[in-house]
C-alpha positions in Angstrom: -188.7 19.4 4.9 -185.1 18.5 5.6 -184.5 21.6 7.6 -187.6 21.1 9.7 -186.7 17.5 10.5 -183.2 18.5 11.6 -184.5 21.2 13.9 -187.0 18.9 15.6 -184.3 16.2 16.1 -182.0 18.7 17.7 -184.7 20.0 20.0 -185.6 16.5 21.1 -182.1 15.5 21.9 -181.7 18.7 24.0 -184.8 18.0 26.0 -183.8 14.4 26.6 -180.4 15.6 28.1 -182.1 17.7 30.7 -184.9 15.3 31.6 -182.9 13.6 34.5 -182.1 17.0 36.0 -185.7 18.0 35.8 -186.8 14.7 37.2 -184.2 14.8 40.0 -182.2 11.6 38.8 -178.6 11.9 37.3 -177.0 9.2 34.9 -174.6 6.8 36.6 -170.9 7.3 36.1 -168.3 4.9 34.8 -165.5 3.5 37.1 -162.2 2.3 35.7 -158.9 1.3 37.3 -155.3 1.6 36.1 -153.1 -0.3 35.4 -155.2 -3.4 36.0 -157.9 -4.8 38.2 -155.6 -7.6 39.3 -152.4 -6.2 40.9 -149.7 -7.4 43.2 -149.1 -6.0 46.6 -147.3 -2.6 46.5 -148.6 -1.5 43.1 -149.8 2.1 42.6 -153.5 2.1 41.5 -155.6 4.9 40.1 -159.4 4.9 39.9 -161.1 7.1 37.3 -164.8 8.1 37.8 -166.2 9.7 34.7 -169.5 11.4 34.0 -171.1 13.6 31.3 -172.5 16.8 33.0 -169.5 18.1 34.9 -170.3 17.4 38.5 -168.9 19.3 41.4 -168.2 16.4 43.8 -167.2 12.7 43.4 -167.4 9.9 45.9 -165.5 6.5 45.9 -167.0 3.6 47.8 -165.4 0.3 48.9 -167.6 -2.6 49.8 -170.6 -0.2 50.2 -168.8 2.3 52.4 -167.5 5.7 51.5 -163.8 5.4 50.9 -162.8 8.8 49.5 -164.4 12.1 48.6 -163.2 14.4 45.9 -164.2 18.0 45.2 -163.5 19.4 41.8 -161.4 22.5 41.3 -163.6 25.2 39.6 -160.6 26.6 37.8 -160.0 23.2 36.1 -163.4 22.1 34.9 -163.6 18.4 33.8 -166.0 15.6 33.7 -163.9 13.0 35.7 -162.2 12.5 39.0 -159.0 10.5 39.9 -158.7 8.5 43.2 -155.1 7.2 43.7 -153.7 4.5 46.0 -149.9 4.9 46.1 -149.3 1.5 47.7 -151.9 -1.2 47.4 -152.0 -3.6 50.3 -154.1 -6.7 51.0 -156.6 -4.4 52.8 -157.3 -2.5 49.6 -158.7 -5.5 47.8 -162.5 -5.4 47.5 -165.5 -4.2 45.5 -165.5 -0.5 44.4 -168.2 1.9 43.1 -168.3 5.7 42.5 -171.0 8.4 42.3 -171.1 12.2 41.8 -173.2 15.3 42.8 -174.4 18.5 41.4 -175.6 21.4 43.5 -179.1 19.9 43.8 -178.9 16.2 42.9 -176.8 13.0 43.4 -176.2 10.3 40.7 -176.7 6.6 40.9 -173.8 4.3 41.7 -171.5 3.1 38.9 -171.2 -0.6 38.1 -169.1 -2.4 40.6 -165.3 -2.9 39.9 -163.4 -5.6 41.6 -159.8 -5.0 42.7 -158.0 -8.2 43.3 -154.7 -8.1 45.2 -152.4 -11.0 44.4 -149.4 -12.7 46.1 -151.5 -13.4 49.2 -150.7 -17.1 48.6 -148.3 -19.3 46.7 -148.7 -19.3 43.0 -150.3 -22.3 41.2 -148.9 -24.2 38.2 -150.6 -23.9 34.8 -149.9 -26.5 32.1 -151.5 -27.8 28.9 -152.5 -31.4 29.3 -151.4 -32.5 25.8 -149.5 -29.6 24.3 -149.8 -25.8 24.2 -149.8 -26.1 20.4 -153.3 -25.8 19.0 -154.7 -26.0 15.5 -156.9 -23.3 14.2 -160.4 -23.4 15.7 -159.3 -26.2 18.0 -159.7 -26.7 21.8 -157.1 -27.2 24.5 -157.4 -28.4 28.1 -155.4 -26.5 30.7 -154.8 -27.7 34.2 -154.2 -25.4 37.2 -152.7 -27.0 40.4 -152.2 -25.6 43.9 -151.2 -26.7 47.3 -153.9 -24.5 48.9 -156.8 -26.4 50.4 -160.4 -25.2 50.2 -159.5 -22.7 47.5 -161.1 -21.9 44.2 -159.1 -21.7 41.0 -159.6 -19.1 38.3 -158.2 -19.0 34.7 -157.8 -15.7 32.9 -157.1 -15.8 29.1 -155.9 -13.0 26.8 -156.2 -9.3 26.8 -160.0 -9.7 26.8 -159.8 -11.0 30.4 -162.0 -14.0 29.7 -162.1 -16.0 32.9 -163.2 -19.4 34.1 -163.7 -20.4 37.7 -163.9 -23.8 39.3 -163.7 -25.4 42.7 -160.4 -27.3 43.2 -160.3 -31.1 43.4 -157.8 -33.2 45.2 -155.4 -35.3 43.1 -154.1 -38.4 44.9 -151.2 -39.0 42.5 -149.7 -35.5 42.8 -151.2 -34.7 46.2 -152.3 -31.3 45.0 -155.6 -29.6 44.3 -156.3 -28.9 40.7 -159.0 -27.8 38.2 -159.3 -28.4 34.4 -160.3 -25.7 32.0 -161.3 -26.2 28.4 -160.4 -23.3 26.2 -161.6 -22.8 22.6 -162.3 -22.5 19.9 -158.8 -21.0 19.4 -158.5 -18.6 16.4 -155.2 -18.0 14.6 -155.7 -14.2 14.5 -155.0 -13.3 18.1 -152.7 -14.3 21.0 -153.9 -16.5 23.8 -152.0 -15.7 27.0 -153.2 -17.7 30.0 -152.6 -17.4 33.8 -154.4 -19.0 36.7 -154.8 -18.0 40.4 -156.2 -19.5 43.5 -158.2 -17.8 46.3 -160.0 -18.5 49.5 -163.7 -18.7 49.2 -164.1 -16.5 52.3 -161.7 -13.8 50.9 -162.5 -13.7 47.2 -160.6 -10.5 46.5 -157.2 -11.8 47.8 -155.6 -14.0 45.2 -152.5 -16.0 45.0 -149.5 -14.9 42.9 -150.2 -15.6 39.2 -148.9 -18.8 37.6 -146.3 -18.6 34.9 -147.9 -17.3 31.7 -148.8 -20.0 29.2 -149.0 -18.9 25.6 -151.1 -21.1 23.4 -149.3 -21.6 20.1 -151.6 -21.6 17.1 -150.5 -23.3 13.9 -151.3 -20.7 11.2 -150.6 -20.2 7.6 -147.7 -17.7 7.4 -144.2 -18.7 6.3 -142.5 -20.9 8.8 -139.3 -19.8 10.5 -136.0 -21.7 10.5 -133.9 -22.9 13.5 -130.2 -23.5 14.1 -128.3 -24.4 17.3 -124.9 -22.9 18.1 -122.3 -24.4 18.8 -124.3 -27.5 17.9 -127.3 -29.5 18.7 -125.2 -31.8 20.9 -124.3 -29.8 24.0 -122.6 -30.7 27.2 -124.5 -30.3 30.5 -123.7 -26.9 32.0 -122.5 -25.4 28.7 -123.9 -22.3 27.0 -126.1 -22.6 23.9 -127.8 -20.2 21.5 -130.6 -21.2 19.2 -130.9 -18.8 16.3 -134.1 -18.4 14.3 -135.1 -16.5 11.2 -138.7 -15.5 11.0 -141.2 -13.9 8.7 -140.7 -10.3 7.6 -143.9 -9.1 9.4 -143.4 -11.2 12.6 -143.5 -9.3 15.9 -142.6 -12.1 18.3 -141.5 -15.7 18.1 -141.8 -18.6 20.5 -139.5 -21.6 21.0 -141.4 -24.7 22.2 -139.8 -27.7 23.7 -142.1 -30.6 22.9 -140.5 -32.8 25.5 -141.5 -30.9 28.6 -143.9 -28.3 27.1 -141.5 -25.5 28.0 -142.1 -22.4 25.9 -139.7 -19.5 25.5 -140.5 -16.2 23.8 -138.5 -13.4 22.4 -139.0 -10.3 20.3 -138.0 -10.7 16.7 -136.0 -8.3 14.4 -133.2 -7.9 16.9 -130.6 -8.9 14.4 -130.2 -8.1 10.6 -132.1 -10.4 8.3 -135.1 -10.9 10.6 -133.0 -13.0 13.0 -133.4 -13.5 16.7 -132.0 -15.8 19.3 -132.8 -17.8 22.4 -129.8 -17.9 24.7 -129.3 -20.5 27.4 -126.4 -19.7 29.7 -126.3 -23.1 31.4 -127.9 -26.1 29.7 -129.5 -28.7 32.0 -131.2 -32.0 31.4 -134.6 -30.1 31.3 -133.4 -28.3 28.1 -133.1 -31.6 26.2 -135.9 -32.4 23.7 -137.4 -31.5 20.3 -137.8 -27.8 19.6 -140.0 -25.9 17.2 -140.5 -22.2 16.6 -143.8 -20.3 16.1 -144.0 -16.6 15.1 -146.9 -14.2 15.5 -147.7 -10.9 13.7 -150.7 -8.8 13.2 -151.7 -11.0 10.4 -151.8 -14.1 12.6 -149.6 -17.1 13.4 -147.0 -18.8 11.2 -146.5 -22.4 10.4 -144.2 -24.2 12.9 -140.5 -24.6 12.0 -138.9 -27.9 11.3 -138.0 -29.8 14.5 -134.6 -29.2 16.1 -133.4 -31.9 18.4 -131.3 -30.7 21.3 -129.2 -33.4 23.1 -127.6 -32.8 26.5 -124.5 -34.9 27.2 -122.6 -35.7 30.4 -125.7 -37.0 32.3 -123.8 -40.2 33.3 -120.4 -38.8 34.1 -118.8 -42.0 35.5 -119.7 -44.3 32.7 -118.2 -42.8 29.5 -117.6 -45.4 26.8 -114.4 -46.0 24.9 -113.9 -45.5 21.1 -111.3 -47.3 19.1 -110.6 -47.4 15.3 -109.7 -50.5 13.4 -107.3 -51.0 11.8 -105.9 -47.4 12.1 -107.3 -43.9 12.4 -105.3 -42.9 9.3 -106.5 -44.7 6.1 -106.4 -44.3 2.4 -109.7 -43.4 0.6 -111.6 -46.5 -0.5 -110.5 -48.7 2.4 -112.9 -50.0 5.1 -112.8 -48.8 8.7 -114.5 -49.9 11.9 -115.2 -47.7 14.9 -115.9 -49.7 18.0 -117.7 -48.2 21.0 -117.4 -50.2 24.3 -118.6 -49.6 27.9 -119.0 -51.5 31.1 -122.4 -49.9 31.7 -125.5 -51.5 30.2 -126.6 -48.7 27.9 -129.5 -49.6 25.5 -127.8 -47.9 22.5 -124.6 -46.3 21.3 -124.4 -43.4 18.9 -121.5 -41.9 17.0 -120.9 -38.2 16.4 -118.5 -36.4 14.0 -117.3 -32.9 14.9 -120.0 -32.8 17.7 -122.8 -33.5 15.2 -124.8 -36.7 14.8 -123.0 -38.9 12.2 -124.9 -42.1 12.1 -128.1 -43.6 13.5 -127.7 -45.4 16.9 -127.0 -49.1 17.3 -128.2 -51.5 19.9 -125.6 -52.6 22.3 -124.3 -56.1 22.3 -123.1 -57.9 25.5 -119.7 -59.5 25.3 -119.5 -62.2 28.1 -115.8 -62.7 27.7 -115.0 -59.1 28.7 -118.2 -58.4 30.6 -118.7 -55.3 28.4 -121.3 -53.8 26.1 -120.3 -52.8 22.6 -121.4 -51.7 19.1 -119.4 -51.5 15.9 -119.9 -48.8 13.3 -118.5 -49.9 9.9 -117.5 -47.2 7.4 -117.1 -48.7 3.9 -115.7 -47.5 1.8 -114.1 -44.5 3.4 -114.0 -41.1 1.7 -112.4 -37.8 2.4 -115.7 -36.7 4.0 -114.9 -39.1 6.9 -112.0 -36.9 8.0 -112.7 -35.4 11.3 -113.1 -35.9 15.1 -115.3 -38.8 16.3 -116.9 -39.5 19.7 -119.4 -42.1 20.9 -122.1 -41.9 23.6 -124.5 -44.3 25.4 -128.1 -43.6 26.3 -131.4 -45.3 27.2 -134.4 -45.7 25.0 -136.9 -43.8 27.3 -134.6 -40.7 27.3 -133.2 -40.5 23.9 -132.0 -36.9 24.3 -130.0 -37.5 27.5 -126.6 -39.0 26.7 -123.7 -40.2 28.7 -120.4 -38.4 28.9 -118.5 -38.7 25.6 -115.7 -41.1 24.9 -112.2 -39.7 24.3 -112.1 -38.0 20.9 -110.8 -40.0 18.1 -109.3 -38.2 15.1 -109.7 -39.8 11.7 -107.7 -38.8 8.6 -108.5 -40.1 5.2 -105.7 -39.5 2.7 -106.2 -39.1 -1.0 -104.0 -39.3 -4.1 -102.3 -36.0 -4.3 -98.5 -35.8 -4.1 -97.0 -36.9 -0.8 -94.9 -34.6 1.3 -91.5 -35.4 2.9 -90.8 -35.9 6.6 -87.4 -35.5 8.2 -85.7 -34.8 11.5 -82.5 -32.7 12.0 -81.7 -34.5 15.2 -81.2 -37.9 13.7 -83.2 -41.1 13.8 -81.7 -42.4 17.1 -82.1 -40.2 20.1 -81.3 -40.2 23.8 -84.0 -39.3 26.4 -84.1 -35.6 27.2 -83.2 -34.4 23.7 -85.6 -31.9 22.1 -87.2 -33.3 18.9 -88.6 -31.4 16.0 -90.0 -33.1 12.9 -90.3 -31.1 9.7 -92.9 -31.8 7.0 -92.5 -30.1 3.7 -93.5 -30.2 0.1 -93.1 -28.4 -3.2 -96.9 -28.4 -3.4 -98.5 -25.3 -2.0 -100.3 -27.0 0.9 -102.0 -24.8 3.5 -101.7 -27.2 6.4 -99.9 -30.3 7.5 -100.8 -33.2 9.8 -98.5 -35.5 11.7 -99.5 -38.9 12.9 -97.7 -41.5 15.0 -98.7 -45.1 14.3 -100.7 -46.6 17.2 -101.8 -43.2 18.5 -105.3 -41.7 18.3 -104.3 -38.0 18.2 -103.2 -36.2 15.0 -101.3 -33.0 15.2 -102.1 -30.3 12.7 -100.2 -27.1 11.9 -100.6 -24.3 9.3 -97.9 -24.3 6.7 -95.3 -21.6 6.1 -94.1 -20.6 2.6 -90.3 -20.3 2.0 -88.7 -18.0 -0.6 -88.0 -21.0 -2.8 -91.7 -21.9 -3.0 -91.6 -24.8 -0.5 -94.5 -25.1 2.0 -93.4 -26.5 5.4 -94.5 -27.0 9.0 -92.4 -27.8 12.1 -93.9 -30.2 14.7 -92.2 -29.7 18.1 -92.5 -32.9 20.1 -90.7 -31.5 23.1 -88.3 -33.5 25.2 -87.8 -37.0 24.1 -88.9 -39.8 26.4 -89.5 -43.5 25.8 -93.1 -42.8 24.6 -91.7 -40.7 21.8 -90.3 -43.7 19.9 -92.4 -44.9 17.0 -93.1 -44.5 13.3 -94.3 -41.1 12.0 -96.0 -40.0 8.8 -97.2 -36.6 7.7 -99.8 -35.4 5.2 -100.7 -32.1 3.4 -104.0 -30.5 2.7 -105.6 -27.3 1.3 -107.8 -25.1 3.5 -110.8 -25.3 1.1 -110.7 -29.1 0.9 -111.2 -32.0 3.3 -109.0 -34.2 1.3 -105.5 -34.9 2.6 -102.5 -35.9 0.5 -100.9 -39.3 0.2 -98.8 -40.3 3.2 -95.1 -39.4 3.4 -92.6 -42.1 3.6 -92.5 -43.4 7.2 -89.9 -42.0 9.6 -88.7 -44.1 12.5 -87.7 -42.4 15.7 -85.6 -44.7 18.0 -84.9 -44.1 21.6 -81.8 -45.5 23.3 -81.3 -46.6 26.9 -84.5 -48.7 27.2 -82.6 -52.1 27.3 -79.9 -52.0 30.0 -77.3 -53.7 27.8 -74.5 -52.6 25.6 -73.7 -54.7 22.5 -70.3 -54.9 20.8 -69.4 -54.0 17.2 -66.5 -55.2 15.1 -65.5 -55.1 11.5 -64.0 -57.8 9.2 -61.5 -58.1 7.5 -60.2 -54.7 8.6 -61.5 -51.2 9.5 -59.4 -49.8 6.6 -60.3 -51.3 3.2 -60.0 -50.4 -0.5 -62.9 -49.4 -2.7 -64.6 -52.4 -4.2 -63.8 -54.8 -1.4 -66.3 -56.5 0.9 -66.8 -55.5 4.5 -68.8 -57.2 7.3 -69.8 -55.4 10.5 -70.5 -57.9 13.3 -72.9 -56.8 16.1 -73.2 -59.1 19.1 -74.4 -59.3 22.7 -74.1 -61.8 25.5 -77.7 -61.1 26.4 -80.7 -62.2 24.4 -81.6 -59.6 21.7 -84.3 -60.0 19.0 -83.0 -57.4 16.5 -79.8 -55.5 16.0 -79.7 -51.9 14.5 -76.7 -50.5 12.7 -76.4 -46.7 12.4 -73.9 -44.4 10.8 -73.3 -41.0 12.3 -74.5 -38.1 10.2 -76.4 -40.2 7.7 -79.9 -39.2 6.6 -80.7 -42.8 5.8 -82.8 -45.0 8.1 -80.7 -47.3 10.3 -80.3 -50.9 9.1 -82.1 -53.7 11.0 -81.3 -57.4 11.1 -82.8 -60.3 13.1 -80.2 -61.7 15.5 -79.0 -65.3 15.4 -77.6 -67.2 18.3 -74.0 -68.2 17.6 -71.0 -68.8 19.8 -73.1 -68.4 23.0 -74.3 -64.9 22.0 -76.8 -63.1 19.9 -75.3 -61.6 16.8 -76.0 -60.2 13.4 -73.7 -59.7 10.4 -74.2 -56.5 8.3 -72.4 -57.3 5.0 -71.4 -54.6 2.5 -70.2 -55.7 -0.9 -68.1 -53.5 -3.3 -67.8 -50.7 -0.7 -67.2 -47.2 -1.9 -65.8 -44.1 -0.2 -69.2 -42.8 0.8 -69.6 -45.7 3.2 -66.7 -44.3 5.3 -67.7 -43.1 8.7 -68.4 -44.0 12.3 -70.8 -46.8 13.0 -72.6 -47.9 16.2 -75.0 -50.8 16.8 -77.9 -51.2 19.2 -80.2 -54.0 20.3 -84.0 -54.2 20.6 -86.8 -56.6 21.4 -89.8 -57.4 19.2 -92.2 -56.2 21.9 -90.7 -52.7 21.7 -89.2 -52.2 18.2 -88.5 -48.5 18.7 -86.8 -48.7 22.1 -83.2 -49.6 22.0 -80.3 -50.6 24.2 -77.3 -48.4 24.9 -75.0 -47.8 21.9 -72.0 -49.9 21.3 -68.5 -48.5 21.2 -68.0 -46.6 17.9 -66.1 -48.2 15.0 -64.4 -46.1 12.3 -64.6 -47.6 8.8 -62.2 -46.1 6.2 -62.6 -46.9 2.5 -59.6 -45.8 0.4 -59.3 -45.5 -3.3 -59.3 -48.4 -5.8 -56.3 -50.9 -5.9 -53.6 -50.1 -8.5 -53.3 -52.5 -11.5 -49.6 -53.2 -10.7 -50.6 -54.8 -7.4 -53.8 -56.6 -8.2 -55.7 -57.8 -5.1 -55.8 -61.4 -4.3 -58.5 -63.4 -6.0 -59.9 -64.4 -2.6 -60.7 -60.9 -1.6 -62.0 -59.7 -5.0 -65.8 -59.5 -5.1 -67.7 -61.4 -7.7 -69.0 -58.2 -9.4 -65.4 -56.7 -9.6 -64.1 -60.0 -11.0 -66.7 -59.9 -13.8 -65.8 -56.4 -14.8 -62.1 -57.3 -14.8 -62.7 -60.3 -17.1 -64.9 -58.2 -19.5 -62.2 -55.6 -19.8 -59.5 -58.2 -20.5 -61.6 -59.9 -23.2 -62.4 -56.5 -24.8 -58.7 -55.6 -25.0 -57.8 -59.0 -26.5 -60.4 -58.7 -29.2 -59.3 -55.2 -30.1 -55.6 -56.3 -30.3 -56.5 -59.3 -32.6 -58.6 -57.0 -34.9 -55.8 -54.5 -35.2 -53.3 -57.3 -36.0 -55.6 -58.6 -38.7 -56.1 -55.2 -40.4 -52.3 -54.6 -40.3 -51.5 -57.9 -42.0 -54.2 -57.3 -44.7 -52.8 -53.9 -45.6 -49.2 -55.2 -45.9 -50.3 -58.1 -48.1 -52.3 -55.7 -50.4 -49.3 -53.5 -50.7 -47.0 -56.4 -51.6 -49.6 -57.6 -54.1 -49.6 -54.3 -55.9 -45.8 -54.2 -56.1 -45.7 -57.4 -58.3 -47.1 -55.7 -61.3 -44.6 -52.9 -61.6 -42.4 -52.7 -64.8 -38.9 -54.0 -65.2 -37.4 -50.6 -64.7 -38.4 -50.5 -61.0 -34.9 -51.3 -59.8 -33.4 -48.3 -61.5 -36.2 -46.1 -60.4 -35.9 -47.4 -56.8 -32.3 -46.2 -56.6 -33.2 -42.8 -58.0 -36.1 -42.5 -55.6 -33.9 -43.3 -52.7 -31.5 -40.7 -53.8 -34.4 -38.3 -54.0 -35.4 -39.1 -50.5 -31.9 -38.3 -49.3 -31.7 -34.9 -50.9 -31.6 -35.4 -54.8 -32.3 -32.2 -56.6 -34.1 -33.5 -59.6 -37.3 -35.6 -59.8 -37.3 -39.0 -61.4 -40.0 -39.7 -64.0 -41.9 -42.9 -64.4 -44.8 -44.2 -66.4 -47.9 -45.1 -64.4 -51.4 -45.4 -65.8 -52.5 -44.3 -69.3 -54.5 -41.4 -67.9 -54.4 -37.8 -69.2 -52.8 -35.3 -66.9 -53.4 -31.6 -67.0 -49.9 -31.0 -65.7 -47.3 -33.4 -67.2 -44.5 -32.3 -64.9 -46.6 -32.8 -61.8 -47.7 -36.2 -63.1 -44.1 -37.3 -63.7 -43.1 -36.3 -60.1 -46.2 -38.1 -58.7 -45.4 -41.3 -60.5 -41.8 -41.2 -59.4 -42.6 -40.7 -55.8 -45.4 -43.4 -55.8 -42.9 -45.9 -57.2 -40.4 -45.1 -54.5 -43.0 -45.6 -51.8 -44.0 -48.9 -53.2 -40.5 -50.1 -53.5 -39.8 -49.2 -49.9 -42.8 -51.1 -48.7 -41.7 -54.2 -50.7 -38.2 -54.4 -49.6 -37.7 -52.6 -46.4 -41.1 -52.7 -44.6 -42.5 -49.2 -43.6 -44.7 -47.7 -41.0 -47.7 -45.7 -42.3 -49.2 -43.4 -39.8 -52.0 -41.3 -41.2 -54.2 -38.6 -39.8 -57.1 -36.4 -41.1 -56.6 -32.8 -42.1 -57.5 -30.1 -39.7 -60.5 -27.8 -40.3 -58.1 -25.0 -41.3 -56.8 -27.0 -44.3 -59.2 -26.1 -47.2 -57.7 -28.8 -49.5 -58.6 -31.6 -47.0 -55.0 -32.9 -47.1 -54.0 -36.1 -45.3 -50.5 -36.7 -44.2 -48.9 -40.1 -43.7 -45.5 -40.6 -42.1 -43.4 -43.2 -43.9 -40.4 -44.6 -42.0 -38.1 -47.3 -43.2 -38.0 -50.0 -40.6 -34.2 -50.0 -40.6 -34.3 -46.3 -39.4 -36.9 -47.0 -36.6 -35.8 -45.7 -33.2 -36.8 -47.1 -29.8 -39.1 -44.2 -29.2 -40.9 -44.5 -32.6 -44.7 -45.1 -32.6 -45.6 -48.7 -32.6 -48.4 -50.0 -34.8 -49.9 -51.7 -31.8 -50.8 -48.4 -30.3 -52.4 -47.0 -33.4 -56.1 -46.6 -33.3 -58.5 -48.6 -35.4 -59.7 -45.4 -37.1 -56.1 -44.6 -38.2 -55.7 -48.0 -39.7 -59.1 -47.7 -41.5 -58.0 -44.4 -42.9 -54.8 -45.9 -44.3 -56.7 -48.7 -45.9 -59.3 -46.5 -47.5 -56.6 -44.2 -48.9 -54.8 -47.1 -50.4 -58.1 -48.2 -52.1 -59.4 -44.8 -53.2 -56.3 -43.1 -54.5 -54.9 -44.9 -57.5 -54.0 -41.6 -59.0 -51.3 -39.7 -57.2 -49.6 -36.4 -57.9 -46.2 -36.4 -56.3 -43.6 -33.7 -56.0 -40.2 -33.9 -54.4 -39.6 -30.9 -52.2 -36.2 -29.8 -51.3 -35.3 -29.8 -47.7 -32.3 -29.1 -45.6 -29.8 -31.9 -45.2 -30.2 -32.1 -41.5 -33.8 -32.9 -41.9 -33.6 -35.4 -44.8 -37.4 -35.1 -45.3 -39.4 -35.8 -48.5 -43.1 -35.0 -48.8 -45.5 -36.6 -51.3 -48.9 -35.3 -51.8 -51.5 -38.0 -52.6 -54.9 -37.2 -54.0 -58.0 -39.0 -52.8 -61.3 -39.1 -54.5 -63.3 -38.6 -51.3 -62.9 -35.9 -48.7 -62.4 -37.2 -45.2 -64.3 -35.6 -42.3 -62.9 -34.9 -38.8 -59.5 -34.0 -37.5 -56.6 -35.8 -35.8 -53.4 -34.7 -34.2 -50.5 -34.3 -36.5 -47.6 -36.6 -35.8 -45.4 -33.6 -36.2 -47.2 -31.8 -33.5 -47.2 -34.9 -31.3 -43.4 -35.4 -31.8 -42.8 -31.8 -30.9 -39.7 -31.5 -33.2 -38.3 -33.1 -36.3 -36.6 -36.5 -35.7 -32.9 -36.6 -35.7 -32.7 -39.7 -37.9 -33.6 -39.5 -41.7 -37.3 -40.2 -42.3 -39.7 -40.0 -45.3 -43.0 -38.2 -45.0 -45.8 -38.6 -47.5 -48.6 -36.0 -47.6 -51.9 -37.5 -48.6 -54.2 -34.9 -49.9 -57.9 -35.8 -49.8 -58.9 -33.7 -52.8 -61.3 -33.9 -55.8 -59.9 -35.4 -59.0 -57.8 -32.8 -60.9 -57.1 -30.7 -57.8 -54.0 -28.6 -57.9 -51.2 -29.8 -55.5 -50.3 -27.5 -52.7 -46.8 -26.8 -54.0 -48.2 -25.7 -57.3 -50.6 -23.2 -55.7 -47.7 -21.6 -54.0 
């Protein structure tokens, strides 16, 4: 069954194919044209006539007349023929058909094909009445306008060549002929490219040039792109601008739409890495101002629109730029309040402020100031932060054109300093300069700042330089101000900052730069009491001028310190100022000059006075005290304090000396009756006796009876000498090399004292204290008479103390340099523990 059905079907189809031949009628061919049925003058056009039975001959007809005949080459059998027009002219426009022949029959004509030749007339204008942006399944009204009278207008949409025709109507407001076309419903899965033409009713195949293509932008559901303007969204008229966009991964093309004037720009996507593309405008005009959105299309449909990007064109009103000022100063500390005032003589509706060429704040309505016949607005920043650092400008504009701004004001730099360590600012040329000198200011810090800024008070500009690192870890920058003029004078400060931060450091100490020669006067300078003075005296430098001067400035050559300023006083028919220096020192020596200035120009000075040399010598010698009238109060106070201190020390010393002598005398009253005899023997011993004299002392047991006897005898002789003759006791502490901690005392009878002997008045308080303590703490004494040479006549006694004394003092022997010529008695006081062995016994 299946095979039978298939065979019958094949037979039927074969018979049906040959029926036209048998009946004498052939099927009509198909006529096509390449590249399009609507072409401009000069285009090459190719007609294709196609059939199904492989005919021998083909004919092309234009407007019912045979235009071209084509005979097929038998060696290249085919079922189509090509008719080419290498250069289409207006005469080629018309209605075309084609047919073919076999050996016995001719076919019917093909369907007609219209070839429209354009650019016969001026192109019309196509626009969307509301916007070319259409929502999905929505409708849009397009308007086609032309200057041609009695013409019809035709709209062609999309690759499908859907067309609408209408007669034109005259528009009184525009004085043009127009027609309205409603297009829709618009679907988001295809592109809608629209063009319109006009043509004369009598010559329907000759069209005008096509209008600019209008792409309908459909708001779809794909991911929306992003927009960014470069160098910024505020661009000067005539400047170049690039708008970057980033689209969907699958997007083929993106469109940039200006909502203000319905201008649409298109570009292919994926031209840059990261699915980025750009719209480049080599010269921006006022027509480019407006709100922009981006739409992207892919085979999957349309994307959502991007967020709006506002493009502002400035410089539209070149001759009426406003002025921007900062109150109180463009350099402030974070946390303080600042006011930016924008002023213009033109009656703008609004003023707006930008920072670094970007919108900074919302606009403010202008306020008319009748006193100055100006319009102004004040932008208050409170409190300021480091984010406010930057360059500010202000613009004026009108409400009906918010994206068209005036020319900008002069830029105003603002620097907000923070709390980081302040740098230092100095000049190697000095603080007072003459016009024509080259000035360089150096800002430096031990903090590793990456850049420095220099600002002059009262100026709007702020100089910035990158820092340089020295080998010692100092960051610095040199600011070359060039040749000095009167405008260079002023007060300067510098600041430091890091590259990754907008915060600037605290301000350096102010540096005043003064310029001479502004006032055409030369003041005089004198010094009182004399140009040569001693250290500690008072000096007054008197600066005066016969002309009226508000302030005098005193400067010392080579000094890094800022010059001194004093308000002038009118005295003796001249302006003068007295610079007083009390208790001068040698570092004030040098060459001084003085200058005059007015309050209206503090940093512009007169010519310099004649130099005055001040010499400060060393202090005055005590033998020639200065007169009391010239001694400064501070020096007099120091002198009185020193005198009182010396007096108190002398009285204390005298009191201690009297106390020691009285104590010694008191101890001598309890000696036994045999002291007279002992005294004589002891005196003999001191002059060279060979044998010691024994004497009873305390009832204390001694380990060495012979040593005890010698000790008692010597102790008695010392006491007797104190009682009758009066002695000098000069003690000192043992040196570190003495392991026994011995203390020696020089005992001299007063009758043997020489003129060069040591006086008790020059003994130190420590020495007196040592004598007193030794007298208190050494009731037990081991004494031994040592033999000496007769020329020396020296006797040593070794006294034992209970407590070891710390420290060292110079030995009187070493101080004397050699033994005295006259007889003297020396007692060696040994600061040793009880029971210690005397030094002579150890030997």
